[in-house]
N, C-alpha and C positions, 0 to 999 in steps of 0.2 A: 504493500500500500504506500501511497505517496506520503512523505513526511516521516517514515520510519527508516531505521538503519539496521541492517542485518550484519552481524559479525560472527566470525568463526574464531575459536581459540585453539592454539596448538601448543603442546609442551615439548621441550627438547632436552637432550642430554649433552654429552661430550661434543664439543668443547665449550659451549656457552652456557649450558644449564639454565635456560630461560624460558619464558612464556611469551608467545606472540599472539597479538590480537590482529585479525585480518578483516578488512571490509569484504562482505560477501554480496554479490558474486564476482566483483572485480578482482579480488584477492590481492589488493593493495595493503601493505603493512600499515596498520594504524598505530600500534605501540609494541614495544619490546620491554617486558618486565624482567628485570634481573635481580638476583639476590641469593639464589641457592648456591651452595658450594659443590653440590653433586647433582647428578641428573634428576630431573623431575619425573617422579614415578606415578603420582596420583593427582587428580584434579576433580573438583566439584564446584558447582555454581549455585548461588542462592536462587530461590524461586523467582525473584523479581529480576534477576540477571545483573544486579548492581555490584555483587561481591563474588569473589572466587577464593577458594582455599586450595593450596598446592602442598604436596608432601614430596620430599626428596630423599635420596640416599644419604644425605647428611643428617638424617633423623630430625628434621625440623618441619614444622608446618608454617606456611606463610599465608596470611589473610590479606587479600588485595581488595581495595575499593577501586572499582574500575573508572569511576568518574573523576577521581583525583589520584595523584601518584603516591598514595599512602599505603604502607604495608606494616603489619604487625607480625613478629616472629615468635614462635613458641617452640621450644625444644622439648624432647621427650621427658625431661626432668621437671618441667613446669606443670602446674595444674591449671586448668581453666576454671575460673570462678564465675 
């Protein structure tokens, strides 16, 4: 529909260990989210599509807010309150 934007998200490993947001269907890169020390293994999106969480081989979870460049990191030793 007119006025909406469709995006596709891909996760990557060696050598950049990052997440890429692509415009769909043009497949133009919109953003590259970096922060994991090892390859990204898991990915989930919030129901409204505004946030994602990624898990990597470095045993961290990263919570990304897609509208702004903010990220929160949680290691396996922390508890979520």
